[in-house]
All heavy atoms as TSV, in Angstrom:
chain	resi	resn	atom	element	x	y	z
A	1	MET	N	N	0.861	-1.161	0.000
A	1	MET	CA	C	0.000	0.000	0.000
A	1	MET	C	C	0.910	1.228	0.000
A	1	MET	O	O	1.793	1.355	0.830
A	1	MET	CB	C	-0.909	-0.012	1.222
A	1	MET	CG	C	-1.845	1.145	1.226
A	1	MET	SD	S	-3.004	1.248	2.604
A	1	MET	CE	C	-3.264	-0.411	3.059
A	2	LYS	N	N	0.652	2.111	-0.922
A	2	LYS	CA	C	1.472	3.313	-1.037
A	2	LYS	C	C	1.081	4.356	0.012
A	2	LYS	O	O	1.921	4.951	0.654
A	2	LYS	CB	C	1.322	3.892	-2.445
A	2	LYS	CG	C	2.197	5.074	-2.718
A	2	LYS	CD	C	2.097	5.503	-4.158
A	2	LYS	CE	C	2.999	6.688	-4.422
A	2	LYS	NZ	N	2.975	7.087	-5.809
A	3	ARG	N	N	-0.244	4.576	0.179
A	3	ARG	CA	C	-0.732	5.522	1.172
A	3	ARG	C	C	-2.232	5.328	1.346
A	3	ARG	O	O	-2.847	4.544	0.638
A	3	ARG	CB	C	-0.412	6.960	0.791
A	3	ARG	CG	C	-1.139	7.468	-0.435
A	3	ARG	CD	C	-0.624	8.848	-0.842
A	3	ARG	NE	N	-1.238	9.287	-2.061
A	3	ARG	CZ	C	-2.204	10.180	-2.146
A	3	ARG	NH1	N	-2.699	10.736	-1.057
A	3	ARG	NH2	N	-2.709	10.530	-3.295
A	4	HIS	N	N	-2.806	6.061	2.306
A	4	HIS	CA	C	-4.254	6.023	2.513
A	4	HIS	C	C	-4.741	7.424	2.886
A	4	HIS	O	O	-3.961	8.258	3.328
A	4	HIS	CB	C	-4.637	5.002	3.580
A	4	HIS	CG	C	-4.280	5.444	4.964
A	4	HIS	ND1	N	-3.013	5.331	5.480
A	4	HIS	CD2	C	-5.019	6.024	5.924
A	4	HIS	CE1	C	-3.001	5.815	6.709
A	4	HIS	NE2	N	-4.211	6.242	7.008
A	5	GLU	N	N	-6.032	7.651	2.679
A	5	GLU	CA	C	-6.664	8.921	3.043
A	5	GLU	C	C	-7.996	8.630	3.716
A	5	GLU	O	O	-8.697	7.710	3.322
A	5	GLU	CB	C	-6.967	9.766	1.801
A	5	GLU	CG	C	-5.775	10.284	1.064
A	5	GLU	CD	C	-6.174	11.062	-0.186
A	5	GLU	OE1	O	-7.383	11.343	-0.383
A	5	GLU	OE2	O	-5.272	11.385	-0.966
A	6	VAL	N	N	-8.335	9.410	4.722
A	6	VAL	CA	C	-9.651	9.364	5.332
A	6	VAL	C	C	-10.379	10.608	4.850
A	6	VAL	O	O	-9.901	11.725	5.048
A	6	VAL	CB	C	-9.566	9.339	6.871
A	6	VAL	CG1	C	-10.953	9.342	7.479
A	6	VAL	CG2	C	-8.774	8.127	7.334
A	7	SER	N	N	-11.496	10.402	4.195
A	7	SER	CA	C	-12.236	11.511	3.601
A	7	SER	C	C	-13.705	11.391	3.992
A	7	SER	O	O	-14.436	10.595	3.415
A	7	SER	CB	C	-12.076	11.470	2.079
A	7	SER	OG	O	-12.837	12.475	1.475
A	8	GLY	N	N	-14.124	12.156	4.989
A	8	GLY	CA	C	-15.514	12.081	5.446
A	8	GLY	C	C	-15.809	10.704	6.010
A	8	GLY	O	O	-15.177	10.269	6.956
A	9	ARG	N	N	-16.738	9.999	5.374
A	9	ARG	CA	C	-17.140	8.666	5.848
A	9	ARG	C	C	-16.535	7.549	5.020
A	9	ARG	O	O	-17.025	6.431	4.998
A	9	ARG	CB	C	-18.659	8.566	5.820
A	9	ARG	CG	C	-19.307	9.524	6.808
A	9	ARG	CD	C	-20.794	9.510	6.715
A	9	ARG	NE	N	-21.320	8.164	6.737
A	9	ARG	CZ	C	-22.595	7.868	6.761
A	9	ARG	NH1	N	-23.484	8.822	6.764
A	9	ARG	NH2	N	-23.003	6.621	6.770
A	10	LYS	N	N	-15.426	7.815	4.312
A	10	LYS	CA	C	-14.796	6.765	3.519
A	10	LYS	C	C	-13.290	6.794	3.713
A	10	LYS	O	O	-12.712	7.793	4.125
A	10	LYS	CB	C	-15.143	6.910	2.046
A	10	LYS	CG	C	-14.643	8.171	1.391
A	10	LYS	CD	C	-15.104	8.243	-0.044
A	10	LYS	CE	C	-14.756	9.588	-0.659
A	10	LYS	NZ	N	-15.225	9.689	-2.028
A	11	VAL	N	N	-12.674	5.652	3.429
A	11	VAL	CA	C	-11.229	5.507	3.482
A	11	VAL	C	C	-10.769	5.112	2.087
A	11	VAL	O	O	-11.336	4.214	1.475
A	11	VAL	CB	C	-10.804	4.428	4.501
A	11	VAL	CG1	C	-9.294	4.294	4.536
A	11	VAL	CG2	C	-11.348	4.740	5.878
A	12	ILE	N	N	-9.749	5.788	1.584
A	12	ILE	CA	C	-9.218	5.513	0.258
A	12	ILE	C	C	-7.817	4.943	0.424
A	12	ILE	O	O	-6.968	5.545	1.082
A	12	ILE	CB	C	-9.161	6.796	-0.598
A	12	ILE	CG1	C	-10.560	7.413	-0.707
A	12	ILE	CG2	C	-8.581	6.486	-1.974
A	12	ILE	CD1	C	-10.561	8.805	-1.290
A	13	PHE	N	N	-7.577	3.752	-0.149
A	13	PHE	CA	C	-6.271	3.109	-0.115
A	13	PHE	C	C	-5.647	3.192	-1.502
A	13	PHE	O	O	-6.298	2.871	-2.494
A	13	PHE	CB	C	-6.403	1.636	0.283
A	13	PHE	CG	C	-6.932	1.435	1.671
A	13	PHE	CD1	C	-8.262	1.126	1.870
A	13	PHE	CD2	C	-6.102	1.556	2.766
A	13	PHE	CE1	C	-8.767	0.934	3.142
A	13	PHE	CE2	C	-6.603	1.375	4.041
A	13	PHE	CZ	C	-7.929	1.068	4.234
A	14	TYR	N	N	-4.393	3.596	-1.566
A	14	TYR	CA	C	-3.653	3.649	-2.823
A	14	TYR	C	C	-2.673	2.479	-2.836
A	14	TYR	O	O	-1.765	2.418	-2.017
A	14	TYR	CB	C	-2.899	4.974	-2.953
A	14	TYR	CG	C	-3.825	6.160	-3.063
A	14	TYR	CD1	C	-4.330	6.789	-1.938
A	14	TYR	CD2	C	-4.206	6.640	-4.309
A	14	TYR	CE1	C	-5.188	7.869	-2.049
A	14	TYR	CE2	C	-5.062	7.729	-4.432
A	14	TYR	CZ	C	-5.542	8.330	-3.286
A	14	TYR	OH	O	-6.392	9.404	-3.394
A	15	ILE	N	N	-2.881	1.558	-3.762
A	15	ILE	CA	C	-2.065	0.340	-3.855
A	15	ILE	C	C	-1.303	0.394	-5.163
A	15	ILE	O	O	-1.868	0.651	-6.221
A	15	ILE	CB	C	-2.959	-0.907	-3.787
A	15	ILE	CG1	C	-3.731	-0.889	-2.478
A	15	ILE	CG2	C	-2.134	-2.167	-3.929
A	15	ILE	CD1	C	-4.863	-1.855	-2.408
A	16	GLU	N	N	0.005	0.139	-5.092
A	16	GLU	CA	C	0.861	0.249	-6.263
A	16	GLU	C	C	1.240	-1.130	-6.785
A	16	GLU	O	O	1.449	-2.064	-6.004
A	16	GLU	CB	C	2.132	1.002	-5.863
A	16	GLU	CG	C	2.652	1.908	-6.915
A	16	GLU	CD	C	3.762	2.804	-6.388
A	16	GLU	OE1	O	4.282	2.572	-5.290
A	16	GLU	OE2	O	4.082	3.738	-7.095
A	17	ASP	N	N	1.332	-1.258	-8.108
A	17	ASP	CA	C	1.858	-2.452	-8.775
A	17	ASP	C	C	1.076	-3.727	-8.467
A	17	ASP	O	O	1.649	-4.747	-8.109
A	17	ASP	CB	C	3.333	-2.663	-8.425
A	17	ASP	CG	C	4.192	-1.503	-8.868
A	17	ASP	OD1	O	3.889	-0.924	-9.925
A	17	ASP	OD2	O	5.154	-1.176	-8.155
A	18	LEU	N	N	-0.204	-3.701	-8.620
A	18	LEU	CA	C	-1.042	-4.883	-8.450
A	18	LEU	C	C	-1.296	-5.468	-9.834
A	18	LEU	O	O	-1.825	-4.800	-10.716
A	18	LEU	CB	C	-2.358	-4.509	-7.771
A	18	LEU	CG	C	-3.251	-5.647	-7.308
A	18	LEU	CD1	C	-2.536	-6.475	-6.237
A	18	LEU	CD2	C	-4.543	-5.104	-6.746
A	19	ALA	N	N	-0.895	-6.710	-10.036
A	19	ALA	CA	C	-1.016	-7.358	-11.344
A	19	ALA	C	C	-2.450	-7.847	-11.565
A	19	ALA	O	O	-3.191	-8.080	-10.598
A	19	ALA	CB	C	-0.053	-8.531	-11.431
A	20	PRO	N	N	-2.863	-8.018	-12.822
A	20	PRO	CA	C	-4.200	-8.570	-13.109
A	20	PRO	C	C	-4.376	-9.924	-12.421
A	20	PRO	O	O	-3.458	-10.746	-12.387
A	20	PRO	CB	C	-4.210	-8.720	-14.628
A	20	PRO	CG	C	-3.217	-7.730	-15.110
A	20	PRO	CD	C	-2.138	-7.691	-14.046
A	21	ASN	N	N	-5.533	-10.138	-11.835
A	21	ASN	CA	C	-5.897	-11.364	-11.111
A	21	ASN	C	C	-5.105	-11.590	-9.823
A	21	ASN	O	O	-5.263	-12.617	-9.192
A	21	ASN	CB	C	-5.798	-12.595	-12.010
A	21	ASN	CG	C	-6.761	-12.510	-13.166
A	21	ASN	OD1	O	-7.919	-12.115	-12.999
A	21	ASN	ND2	N	-6.300	-12.844	-14.356
A	22	GLU	N	N	-4.266	-10.663	-9.438
A	22	GLU	CA	C	-3.560	-10.766	-8.167
A	22	GLU	C	C	-4.517	-10.345	-7.052
A	22	GLU	O	O	-5.268	-9.392	-7.200
A	22	GLU	CB	C	-2.335	-9.859	-8.173
A	22	GLU	CG	C	-1.502	-9.953	-6.911
A	22	GLU	CD	C	-0.269	-9.062	-6.967
A	22	GLU	OE1	O	-0.027	-8.428	-8.020
A	22	GLU	OE2	O	0.427	-8.997	-5.963
A	23	ARG	N	N	-4.491	-11.057	-5.951
A	23	ARG	CA	C	-5.367	-10.741	-4.827
A	23	ARG	C	C	-4.590	-10.027	-3.739
A	23	ARG	O	O	-3.411	-10.262	-3.563
A	23	ARG	CB	C	-5.965	-12.020	-4.239
A	23	ARG	CG	C	-6.930	-12.690	-5.164
A	23	ARG	CD	C	-7.404	-13.991	-4.542
A	23	ARG	NE	N	-8.324	-14.640	-5.419
A	23	ARG	CZ	C	-9.613	-14.800	-5.159
A	23	ARG	NH1	N	-10.120	-14.361	-4.032
A	23	ARG	NH2	N	-10.390	-15.408	-6.015
A	24	ILE	N	N	-5.306	-9.181	-3.028
A	24	ILE	CA	C	-4.723	-8.497	-1.880
A	24	ILE	C	C	-5.768	-8.497	-0.773
A	24	ILE	O	O	-6.960	-8.363	-1.039
A	24	ILE	CB	C	-4.282	-7.060	-2.233
A	24	ILE	CG1	C	-3.557	-6.421	-1.058
A	24	ILE	CG2	C	-5.454	-6.221	-2.674
A	24	ILE	CD1	C	-2.898	-5.107	-1.393
A	25	ALA	N	N	-5.317	-8.699	0.454
A	25	ALA	CA	C	-6.234	-8.688	1.598
A	25	ALA	C	C	-5.589	-7.875	2.718
A	25	ALA	O	O	-4.377	-7.927	2.910
A	25	ALA	CB	C	-6.503	-10.108	2.079
A	26	PHE	N	N	-6.391	-7.099	3.404
A	26	PHE	CA	C	-5.911	-6.343	4.544
A	26	PHE	C	C	-7.084	-6.075	5.457
A	26	PHE	O	O	-8.239	-6.206	5.078
A	26	PHE	CB	C	-5.197	-5.050	4.132
A	26	PHE	CG	C	-6.016	-4.141	3.271
A	26	PHE	CD1	C	-6.786	-3.145	3.832
A	26	PHE	CD2	C	-6.004	-4.290	1.899
A	26	PHE	CE1	C	-7.535	-2.301	3.031
A	26	PHE	CE2	C	-6.746	-3.449	1.095
A	26	PHE	CZ	C	-7.514	-2.457	1.667
A	27	SER	N	N	-6.789	-5.706	6.685
A	27	SER	CA	C	-7.853	-5.396	7.637
A	27	SER	C	C	-7.472	-4.137	8.397
A	27	SER	O	O	-6.309	-3.754	8.450
A	27	SER	CB	C	-8.072	-6.565	8.600
A	27	SER	OG	O	-6.911	-6.769	9.381
A	28	PHE	N	N	-8.481	-3.502	8.968
A	28	PHE	CA	C	-8.255	-2.333	9.796
A	28	PHE	C	C	-9.378	-2.257	10.813
A	28	PHE	O	O	-10.415	-2.877	10.657
A	28	PHE	CB	C	-8.153	-1.049	8.960
A	28	PHE	CG	C	-9.399	-0.729	8.176
A	28	PHE	CD1	C	-10.368	0.106	8.700
A	28	PHE	CD2	C	-9.580	-1.270	6.912
A	28	PHE	CE1	C	-11.505	0.403	7.972
A	28	PHE	CE2	C	-10.712	-0.968	6.173
A	28	PHE	CZ	C	-11.678	-0.138	6.712
A	29	LYS	N	N	-9.145	-1.531	11.870
A	29	LYS	CA	C	-10.144	-1.365	12.921
A	29	LYS	C	C	-10.719	0.034	12.859
A	29	LYS	O	O	-10.021	0.987	12.558
A	29	LYS	CB	C	-9.512	-1.603	14.290
A	29	LYS	CG	C	-9.073	-3.028	14.501
A	29	LYS	CD	C	-8.499	-3.199	15.883
A	29	LYS	CE	C	-8.059	-4.637	16.068
A	29	LYS	NZ	N	-7.522	-4.867	17.411
A	30	ALA	N	N	-11.993	0.119	13.162
A	30	ALA	CA	C	-12.687	1.408	13.245
A	30	ALA	C	C	-13.482	1.422	14.543
A	30	ALA	O	O	-13.993	0.391	14.972
A	30	ALA	CB	C	-13.614	1.592	12.050
A	31	ARG	N	N	-13.578	2.560	15.166
A	31	ARG	CA	C	-14.304	2.665	16.422
A	31	ARG	C	C	-15.584	3.462	16.201
A	31	ARG	O	O	-15.548	4.598	15.720
A	31	ARG	CB	C	-13.438	3.342	17.478
A	31	ARG	CG	C	-14.110	3.371	18.824
A	31	ARG	CD	C	-13.219	3.877	19.897
A	31	ARG	NE	N	-12.471	5.039	19.419
A	31	ARG	CZ	C	-11.540	5.634	20.124
A	31	ARG	NH1	N	-11.213	5.200	21.304
A	31	ARG	NH2	N	-10.918	6.692	19.642
A	32	ALA	N	N	-16.709	2.871	16.569
A	32	ALA	CA	C	-18.006	3.538	16.428
A	32	ALA	C	C	-18.226	4.494	17.598
A	32	ALA	O	O	-17.808	4.221	18.723
A	32	ALA	CB	C	-19.114	2.503	16.385
A	33	LEU	N	N	-18.874	5.586	17.326
A	33	LEU	CA	C	-19.200	6.547	18.377
A	33	LEU	C	C	-20.552	6.251	19.018
A	33	LEU	O	O	-20.791	6.622	20.162
A	33	LEU	CB	C	-19.213	7.969	17.801
A	33	LEU	CG	C	-17.880	8.453	17.232
A	33	LEU	CD1	C	-18.055	9.834	16.606
A	33	LEU	CD2	C	-16.820	8.490	18.324
A	34	TYR	N	N	-21.445	5.588	18.273
A	34	TYR	CA	C	-22.796	5.301	18.744
A	34	TYR	C	C	-23.198	3.901	18.313
A	34	TYR	O	O	-22.735	3.413	17.283
A	34	TYR	CB	C	-23.806	6.302	18.149
A	34	TYR	CG	C	-23.410	7.728	18.362
A	34	TYR	CD1	C	-22.819	8.467	17.349
A	34	TYR	CD2	C	-23.612	8.340	19.594
A	34	TYR	CE1	C	-22.438	9.780	17.549
A	34	TYR	CE2	C	-23.237	9.659	19.799
A	34	TYR	CZ	C	-22.655	10.365	18.783
A	34	TYR	OH	O	-22.280	11.663	18.986
A	35	PRO	N	N	-24.102	3.240	19.055
A	35	PRO	CA	C	-24.638	1.960	18.590
A	35	PRO	C	C	-25.321	2.131	17.240
A	35	PRO	O	O	-25.929	3.168	16.970
A	35	PRO	CB	C	-25.652	1.584	19.671
A	35	PRO	CG	C	-25.238	2.359	20.875
A	35	PRO	CD	C	-24.649	3.635	20.343
A	36	VAL	N	N	-25.208	1.127	16.381
A	36	VAL	CA	C	-25.778	1.250	15.038
A	36	VAL	C	C	-26.099	-0.133	14.468
A	36	VAL	O	O	-25.478	-1.126	14.823
A	36	VAL	CB	C	-24.801	2.006	14.098
A	36	VAL	CG1	C	-23.538	1.198	13.860
A	36	VAL	CG2	C	-25.445	2.344	12.785
A	37	ARG	N	N	-27.078	-0.189	13.618
A	37	ARG	CA	C	-27.402	-1.382	12.832
A	37	ARG	C	C	-27.532	-0.875	11.401
A	37	ARG	O	O	-28.393	-0.056	11.104
A	37	ARG	CB	C	-28.703	-2.027	13.294
A	37	ARG	CG	C	-29.074	-3.270	12.535
A	37	ARG	CD	C	-30.389	-3.866	13.012
A	37	ARG	NE	N	-30.397	-4.073	14.461
A	37	ARG	CZ	C	-30.056	-5.219	15.054
A	37	ARG	NH1	N	-29.696	-6.237	14.337
A	37	ARG	NH2	N	-30.087	-5.331	16.362
A	38	ALA	N	N	-26.661	-1.334	10.528
A	38	ALA	CA	C	-26.623	-0.785	9.169
A	38	ALA	C	C	-26.195	-1.839	8.164
A	38	ALA	O	O	-25.722	-2.909	8.539
A	38	ALA	CB	C	-25.667	0.397	9.124
A	39	GLN	N	N	-26.348	-1.511	6.921
A	39	GLN	CA	C	-25.858	-2.344	5.826
A	39	GLN	C	C	-24.584	-1.684	5.309
A	39	GLN	O	O	-24.604	-0.507	4.942
A	39	GLN	CB	C	-26.913	-2.430	4.709
A	39	GLN	CG	C	-26.522	-3.315	3.557
A	39	GLN	CD	C	-26.483	-4.784	3.926
A	39	GLN	OE1	O	-27.158	-5.225	4.860
A	39	GLN	NE2	N	-25.699	-5.538	3.214
A	40	ALA	N	N	-23.496	-2.403	5.319
A	40	ALA	CA	C	-22.241	-1.845	4.822
A	40	ALA	C	C	-22.365	-1.556	3.324
A	40	ALA	O	O	-23.066	-2.261	2.602
A	40	ALA	CB	C	-21.095	-2.815	5.085
A	41	VAL	N	N	-21.710	-0.530	2.877
A	41	VAL	CA	C	-21.776	-0.143	1.470
A	41	VAL	C	C	-20.802	-0.973	0.640
A	41	VAL	O	O	-19.912	-1.626	1.172
A	41	VAL	CB	C	-21.472	1.364	1.294
A	41	VAL	CG1	C	-22.508	2.198	2.003
A	41	VAL	CG2	C	-20.083	1.697	1.785
A	42	ALA	N	N	-20.961	-0.916	-0.650
A	42	ALA	CA	C	-20.083	-1.644	-1.560
A	42	ALA	C	C	-18.685	-1.019	-1.558
A	42	ALA	O	O	-18.523	0.176	-1.375
A	42	ALA	CB	C	-20.659	-1.621	-2.966
A	43	SER	N	N	-17.677	-1.860	-1.754
A	43	SER	CA	C	-16.303	-1.400	-1.906
A	43	SER	C	C	-15.950	-1.439	-3.378
A	43	SER	O	O	-16.341	-2.363	-4.089
A	43	SER	CB	C	-15.348	-2.312	-1.138
A	43	SER	OG	O	-15.625	-2.279	0.233
A	44	GLN	N	N	-15.215	-0.460	-3.824
A	44	GLN	CA	C	-14.806	-0.395	-5.222
A	44	GLN	C	C	-13.293	-0.321	-5.313
A	44	GLN	O	O	-12.643	0.283	-4.472
A	44	GLN	CB	C	-15.383	0.838	-5.905
A	44	GLN	CG	C	-16.873	0.860	-5.975
A	44	GLN	CD	C	-17.368	2.129	-6.660
A	44	GLN	OE1	O	-16.639	3.088	-6.831
A	44	GLN	NE2	N	-18.626	2.110	-7.044
A	45	ALA	N	N	-12.753	-0.941	-6.350
A	45	ALA	CA	C	-11.334	-0.833	-6.668
A	45	ALA	C	C	-11.236	-0.493	-8.140
A	45	ALA	O	O	-11.972	-1.040	-8.962
A	45	ALA	CB	C	-10.622	-2.142	-6.375
A	46	TYR	N	N	-10.349	0.449	-8.470
A	46	TYR	CA	C	-10.170	0.797	-9.883
A	46	TYR	C	C	-8.765	1.340	-10.099
A	46	TYR	O	O	-8.106	1.802	-9.174
A	46	TYR	CB	C	-11.216	1.817	-10.348
A	46	TYR	CG	C	-11.246	3.104	-9.578
A	46	TYR	CD1	C	-10.465	4.190	-9.976
A	46	TYR	CD2	C	-12.046	3.254	-8.466
A	46	TYR	CE1	C	-10.482	5.369	-9.276
A	46	TYR	CE2	C	-12.072	4.434	-7.756
A	46	TYR	CZ	C	-11.285	5.492	-8.168
A	46	TYR	OH	O	-11.302	6.663	-7.462
A	47	ALA	N	N	-8.309	1.251	-11.340
A	47	ALA	CA	C	-7.002	1.790	-11.710
A	47	ALA	C	C	-7.100	3.316	-11.736
A	47	ALA	O	O	-8.021	3.863	-12.342
A	47	ALA	CB	C	-6.575	1.256	-13.069
A	48	TYR	N	N	-6.169	3.977	-11.097
A	48	TYR	CA	C	-6.225	5.426	-10.951
A	48	TYR	C	C	-6.315	6.132	-12.304
A	48	TYR	O	O	-7.118	7.032	-12.485
A	48	TYR	CB	C	-4.991	5.900	-10.184
A	48	TYR	CG	C	-5.036	7.351	-9.784
A	48	TYR	CD1	C	-5.776	7.746	-8.674
A	48	TYR	CD2	C	-4.369	8.324	-10.514
A	48	TYR	CE1	C	-5.829	9.070	-8.293
A	48	TYR	CE2	C	-4.419	9.654	-10.142
A	48	TYR	CZ	C	-5.150	10.024	-9.027
A	48	TYR	OH	O	-5.202	11.337	-8.658
A	49	TYR	N	N	-5.498	5.715	-13.242
A	49	TYR	CA	C	-5.497	6.364	-14.555
A	49	TYR	C	C	-6.432	5.696	-15.559
A	49	TYR	O	O	-6.589	6.181	-16.667
A	49	TYR	CB	C	-4.071	6.410	-15.128
A	49	TYR	CG	C	-3.175	7.318	-14.328
A	49	TYR	CD1	C	-2.186	6.810	-13.508
A	49	TYR	CD2	C	-3.343	8.701	-14.372
A	49	TYR	CE1	C	-1.367	7.643	-12.765
A	49	TYR	CE2	C	-2.539	9.545	-13.625
A	49	TYR	CZ	C	-1.545	9.013	-12.829
A	49	TYR	OH	O	-0.757	9.842	-12.086
A	50	ARG	N	N	-7.045	4.586	-15.184
A	50	ARG	CA	C	-8.000	3.897	-16.048
A	50	ARG	C	C	-9.210	3.488	-15.217
A	50	ARG	O	O	-9.388	2.320	-14.888
A	50	ARG	CB	C	-7.366	2.634	-16.663
A	50	ARG	CG	C	-6.231	2.863	-17.647
A	50	ARG	CD	C	-6.707	3.440	-18.971
A	50	ARG	NE	N	-7.776	2.710	-19.595
A	50	ARG	CZ	C	-7.617	1.777	-20.523
A	50	ARG	NH1	N	-6.423	1.477	-20.946
A	50	ARG	NH2	N	-8.660	1.175	-21.046
A	51	PRO	N	N	-10.055	4.447	-14.809
A	51	PRO	CA	C	-11.180	4.129	-13.927
A	51	PRO	C	C	-12.180	3.142	-14.534
A	51	PRO	O	O	-13.000	2.582	-13.815
A	51	PRO	CB	C	-11.821	5.479	-13.640
A	51	PRO	CG	C	-11.253	6.431	-14.614
A	51	PRO	CD	C	-9.964	5.859	-15.126
A	52	ASP	N	N	-12.097	2.897	-15.847
A	52	ASP	CA	C	-12.966	1.891	-16.453
A	52	ASP	C	C	-12.497	0.476	-16.100
A	52	ASP	O	O	-13.240	-0.478	-16.238
A	52	ASP	CB	C	-13.046	2.079	-17.972
A	52	ASP	CG	C	-11.688	2.086	-18.649
A	52	ASP	OD1	O	-10.768	2.750	-18.124
A	52	ASP	OD2	O	-11.539	1.438	-19.695
A	53	TRP	N	N	-11.262	0.304	-15.614
A	53	TRP	CA	C	-10.769	-0.972	-15.098
A	53	TRP	C	C	-11.135	-1.011	-13.621
A	53	TRP	O	O	-10.470	-0.415	-12.785
A	53	TRP	CB	C	-9.267	-1.090	-15.229
A	53	TRP	CG	C	-8.732	-1.148	-16.627
A	53	TRP	CD1	C	-9.444	-1.177	-17.783
A	53	TRP	CD2	C	-7.363	-1.164	-16.995
A	53	TRP	NE1	N	-8.596	-1.220	-18.849
A	53	TRP	CE2	C	-7.308	-1.216	-18.401
A	53	TRP	CE3	C	-6.169	-1.146	-16.281
A	53	TRP	CZ2	C	-6.116	-1.254	-19.096
A	53	TRP	CZ3	C	-4.983	-1.181	-16.978
A	53	TRP	CH2	C	-4.961	-1.238	-18.357
A	54	LYS	N	N	-12.225	-1.669	-13.291
A	54	LYS	CA	C	-12.680	-1.618	-11.908
A	54	LYS	C	C	-13.317	-2.926	-11.464
A	54	LYS	O	O	-13.682	-3.767	-12.270
A	54	LYS	CB	C	-13.661	-0.470	-11.715
A	54	LYS	CG	C	-14.927	-0.595	-12.530
A	54	LYS	CD	C	-15.797	0.623	-12.337
A	54	LYS	CE	C	-16.993	0.547	-13.270
A	54	LYS	NZ	N	-17.845	1.718	-13.136
A	55	GLY	N	N	-13.476	-3.052	-10.163
A	55	GLY	CA	C	-14.159	-4.180	-9.553
A	55	GLY	C	C	-14.935	-3.676	-8.360
A	55	GLY	O	O	-14.669	-2.588	-7.836
A	56	GLU	N	N	-15.905	-4.452	-7.909
A	56	GLU	CA	C	-16.749	-4.037	-6.792
A	56	GLU	C	C	-17.100	-5.244	-5.949
A	56	GLU	O	O	-17.266	-6.348	-6.465
A	56	GLU	CB	C	-18.014	-3.377	-7.328
A	56	GLU	CG	C	-18.892	-2.792	-6.248
A	56	GLU	CD	C	-20.047	-1.989	-6.818
A	56	GLU	OE1	O	-19.823	-0.827	-7.172
A	56	GLU	OE2	O	-21.131	-2.549	-6.911
A	57	SER	N	N	-17.208	-5.037	-4.656
A	57	SER	CA	C	-17.601	-6.079	-3.722
A	57	SER	C	C	-18.708	-5.527	-2.833
A	57	SER	O	O	-18.588	-4.415	-2.307
A	57	SER	CB	C	-16.402	-6.501	-2.868
A	57	SER	OG	O	-16.798	-7.457	-1.912
A	58	LEU	N	N	-19.783	-6.274	-2.665
A	58	LEU	CA	C	-20.903	-5.824	-1.830
A	58	LEU	C	C	-20.588	-6.021	-0.358
A	58	LEU	O	O	-19.969	-7.000	0.029
A	58	LEU	CB	C	-22.171	-6.591	-2.200
A	58	LEU	CG	C	-22.628	-6.427	-3.646
A	58	LEU	CD1	C	-23.840	-7.287	-3.908
A	58	LEU	CD2	C	-22.925	-4.973	-3.945
A	59	GLY	N	N	-21.025	-5.073	0.456
A	59	GLY	CA	C	-20.802	-5.155	1.896
A	59	GLY	C	C	-21.858	-6.009	2.567
A	59	GLY	O	O	-22.880	-6.354	1.981
A	60	GLY	N	N	-21.621	-6.368	3.818
A	60	GLY	CA	C	-22.562	-7.183	4.582
A	60	GLY	C	C	-23.199	-6.372	5.693
A	60	GLY	O	O	-22.982	-5.173	5.822
A	61	ALA	N	N	-23.986	-7.048	6.515
A	61	ALA	CA	C	-24.658	-6.385	7.641
A	61	ALA	C	C	-23.621	-5.981	8.699
A	61	ALA	O	O	-22.628	-6.660	8.898
A	61	ALA	CB	C	-25.699	-7.302	8.249
A	62	LEU	N	N	-23.915	-4.901	9.386
A	62	LEU	CA	C	-23.011	-4.355	10.393
A	62	LEU	C	C	-23.824	-3.989	11.622
A	62	LEU	O	O	-24.795	-3.246	11.526
A	62	LEU	CB	C	-22.322	-3.111	9.825
A	62	LEU	CG	C	-21.359	-2.360	10.713
A	62	LEU	CD1	C	-20.146	-3.215	11.006
A	62	LEU	CD2	C	-20.952	-1.078	10.026
A	63	VAL	N	N	-23.428	-4.533	12.794
A	63	VAL	CA	C	-24.119	-4.218	14.041
A	63	VAL	C	C	-23.099	-3.833	15.088
A	63	VAL	O	O	-22.141	-4.565	15.321
A	63	VAL	CB	C	-24.943	-5.432	14.542
A	63	VAL	CG1	C	-25.569	-5.124	15.891
A	63	VAL	CG2	C	-25.979	-5.839	13.533
A	64	VAL	N	N	-23.291	-2.667	15.702
A	64	VAL	CA	C	-22.463	-2.225	16.828
A	64	VAL	C	C	-23.413	-2.052	18.000
A	64	VAL	O	O	-24.282	-1.187	17.975
A	64	VAL	CB	C	-21.740	-0.890	16.524
A	64	VAL	CG1	C	-20.962	-0.425	17.746
A	64	VAL	CG2	C	-20.824	-1.045	15.318
A	65	ALA	N	N	-23.281	-2.913	19.011
A	65	ALA	CA	C	-24.215	-2.892	20.120
A	65	ALA	C	C	-23.728	-2.046	21.292
A	65	ALA	O	O	-24.514	-1.455	22.004
A	65	ALA	CB	C	-24.484	-4.321	20.595
A	66	ASP	N	N	-22.408	-1.990	21.504
A	66	ASP	CA	C	-21.863	-1.281	22.645
A	66	ASP	C	C	-20.592	-0.574	22.202
A	66	ASP	O	O	-19.708	-1.184	21.613
A	66	ASP	CB	C	-21.551	-2.269	23.769
A	66	ASP	CG	C	-21.160	-1.582	25.062
A	66	ASP	OD1	O	-21.099	-0.342	25.088
A	66	ASP	OD2	O	-20.899	-2.301	26.033
A	67	THR	N	N	-20.464	0.707	22.467
A	67	THR	CA	C	-19.316	1.467	22.014
A	67	THR	C	C	-18.345	1.793	23.140
A	67	THR	O	O	-17.499	2.656	23.002
A	67	THR	CB	C	-19.757	2.777	21.328
A	67	THR	OG1	O	-20.513	3.546	22.258
A	67	THR	CG2	C	-20.562	2.486	20.089
A	68	ARG	N	N	-18.453	1.093	24.261
A	68	ARG	CA	C	-17.521	1.355	25.379
A	68	ARG	C	C	-16.131	0.964	25.050
A	68	ARG	O	O	-15.767	0.133	24.345
A	68	ARG	CB	C	-17.954	0.604	26.620
A	68	ARG	CG	C	-19.120	1.269	27.284
A	68	ARG	CD	C	-19.451	0.600	28.559
A	68	ARG	NE	N	-20.316	-0.527	28.212
A	68	ARG	CZ	C	-20.517	-1.558	28.962
A	68	ARG	NH1	N	-19.899	-1.685	30.089
A	68	ARG	NH2	N	-21.340	-2.511	28.612
């Protein structure tokens, strides 16, 4: 990963030199301020200079019961 940005309610990861059909996996932690039950939004990946080269993954259910 070259760098990342937090922009409002989204996180943008910049990944360099990823070959076609190569997989990448990573995780991160986020802390909720309030209890919530929501549907996670879709994640998108695309080539910076070729946004027509893209992929998308649908998010799943998200429940935060206690924010202590």
